[in-house]
N, C-alpha and C positions, 0 to 999 in steps of 0.2 A: 458416471457420477451417481451417487445414491444419497438418500436422505437419512439422517440419523433420527433417533427418537425425539430429538428436540425440534419442534416445529420450525420449518424454514431453514434448517441447517443442512447445507449440502456438503457431503464428504467428497473430496477430490482424490484422496489417497489414504490408505490405512494399512498398516501391518503391525507386527508386535512392537516395533520401535517408534513409529511415527503416526501422526494424525494430521492430514492436510484437509482444510475445510475452506469454504467460501464464507468469509465473515459478513454477516448482515450489517447494513448501515445503521448508524446511531446506537450501536451497542458498544459499551466500553470494553477494551481488550482485557483489562483486569479491574479489580475493585477500585473504586475511586470515591471521592467525597459525596457524590450524588446518591450513593446507596442503591443505584439501579442494578438489575441483574447484569453480571459481566460475563464475557465470553469464556474466560478460563474456568470459572466455577460452573457455568452451564455445561461445558464440555466434560468436566469431571463427573458431574451428576449423570450425564448421558452415558458415559463409559461404564459407570457403576451399575446403571440400570440395564444396559444392553448385555453386559457380560456377567452380571450377577456378582460383582466383586465385593467382598467384605472389606470393612475398614475404609481407610482413606485411599483415594486414587491419586497416583502421581501423574502430573502433566506439567512439563517444562515449557516456559515461555521463552522462545528463541528470538522473536522480533515482535514489533508492535505496529499497529495501525491506529491513527487518530480515530476517535469515536465516530465521527460522521462518515468515515471512509469504509468502503466495502471491498471484498475481493479475496484473492488467494492468501492463505496463511498456513504456516506449518507449526506444529507443536511436537514436542518430544514426549514419548510415553515411558522412557527410562532415563535415569540420571546420566548414564553413559552416552546415550544419544544426544541429550541436551548439551553435555560438555563438548562433544565432537562438533555439533552444529554451531555452538557458540564460537568454537575455534575457527570454523569456516567463515563465520561472519567477520571475525577479527582479521583473518588473513585474506579477505575479499574473495573467498571461494563460494560465497553465497550471493547469488544474483537476484536482484529485484527489478522488475519492470512495471511501470505504471502508465496509464493513460489518463488524461485530464482534458476537460473542456475549459478553455480560458476566454475571458472577455477580450475582444479585439483581435488583431492579427499581428503577431510578432514581426518586427522589422526584418529579422533574419529567419529564413525557412528552417534552419538548423543551427545548432551552436552549443557552446558550453557556458554555463553560468557559474561563476566563482565569486563567492561573497564571504564576508565574515559575519556570523550571526551571534547575537547576544540575547539570552533568555532572561526574562523577568519572572522569577519564580512566584512572586506575589500575585501577579496578574495572569500568569500562564500565557504570556505573549512573547513573541520573538521579533527582533528587528535587525535590520542590516546596519552594521557599524563599520568604522574605519579599521583596517587591518592593524593589529597591534593593540587594540582596545582590551584592557584587562577583562578577562572572562569570556572574550569573544572566541568563537570556534570557526575554523574554516569549513565552508560548505561548497560542494561541487556536484553538478549534475550535467548530463547531456540531454538535449531535447531535439526532436524533429517534428515539424508540423505535418500532420497526416492529411488534413483536410480543413476547409474553411466554409462557413456559411455567411456569405456577405449580408444576406437579408437579416440574419440574427446577430451579426457582428460577433461571431463566435469562431473559435479555432479548436480543432482536436489535435492534441500533441501527445507524442510518446516520450517517456522520460526514463532515463537510466541513472540511478544514483551512484555516486562514487563515495559519498558520506551519508550517514544516517542521522542527521540532526533533527531535533524537535521542530515540527511544522515546516521543515525545510522547503518542500515543494511549494507550499502555499505562500511562504514569505518571499522566496526568490522570484516567483512569477509576479507577485504583487509589486515587488521592487522593479521588475522589468516594465511595469505598466500594463500588465495583462493578468489581473487577479483571476483566480479560479471562479467559474460560475458557481453561484450559491454560497460562496465563502463570506460569512457575515463578519468574521474576525479580521480578515485582511483585505476585504473588498467591499466593505459596507456602502461605499459611495455609489457602487454600480449594481449591487445585488439587493434583492428585495427579501424581507423577512419571510421565512417559510420555504425558500428555495433550498433544495438539497444540494450540498456541495458535490461537484462532478469530478471526483478523484477516485480512481479505481486501481487496486492492486491486481493487475492482469497476469503477472507472471512471477513465480518464485522457482528458482532452480538451484540445486545443490547436490553434492555427492552424498549418497546414502551413508549414514554413519557406520554401518556394518559391512554391507556388500560393496560399497564404493561406487555402485552403479549411479549414473546421473538420473536424478529425479526432477521432472519438469511438471510443475503445476500451472495450469492456465484457467483463468476465470474470466468470462466475458461480462461486461457491464449489462445492466438490465435494459430491456427495450422500452425505455422511458425517455422523455425529453430531459436533457438535450442529447443524450446518447444516441437516440434513434434518428438523429440527423444524418448518421452514417451507417452503412450496412454492416451486418455481422461479419461478412467475409473480410472486411478491413481489419476488424479486431482479431480475427483468426490469423490473418497474415502477420500481425504484430506478434502474436504468440509464437508463431513459427520462426520469426526473425529472432526472438529472444532465445529460443532453444538453440539457435545457431550462434548465439553470442553476439548478435549484432542488433542494429536498429532497422526498422522497416524501411525498405528502399535500398538497403545495403546487402541484401541477400545475394 
């Protein structure tokens, strides 16, 4: 890994077609109503400076992470790469693996969560609704509990998405009764103001848009509470499991 000219921005992979980075927490993926510096424009400016590029820099947004979430992300440096990666996302050839720390201990050590989610655009919130509700979208994910801290009443879970709905992980685990640590929007009753949400994009995997070689990006969460309740080797094991197309414990 190397660091770009942008302070705190770690590059996980780069060639003429792609830029893979470790997204910092609390930075919006793209420009929003807050007007705060966003990742897409920061990276464009960084590429322009590092390579001395004249004019506008192209950088295609292939997938998104919520503002408070950090970890592995991939961007396309050409329109052809963007189109092919978008196709991979649509055809489920684009793998995303997350780790999260949740409040409580899920009743089942592993399982699949299937819900129907409805987004309120005015409040930018999502809720679980009955199947068949107008505007509702099906949401599905697999999870596995990797470890628990009884003293802190926290669990570390690995998550693999089958769908990419807005706030999906946060809403589905809140509905399960185990909201994410630090999530003020969907777990305010258990979380304190100022706590950083514990959701991390640990793995992104996809076929290279030109060479077709499998690209695996792994980003480990910071050694901060609550992540540091578990050892780095556990997170590395999750990354290796993701590369094999499975969940930790299934290798």
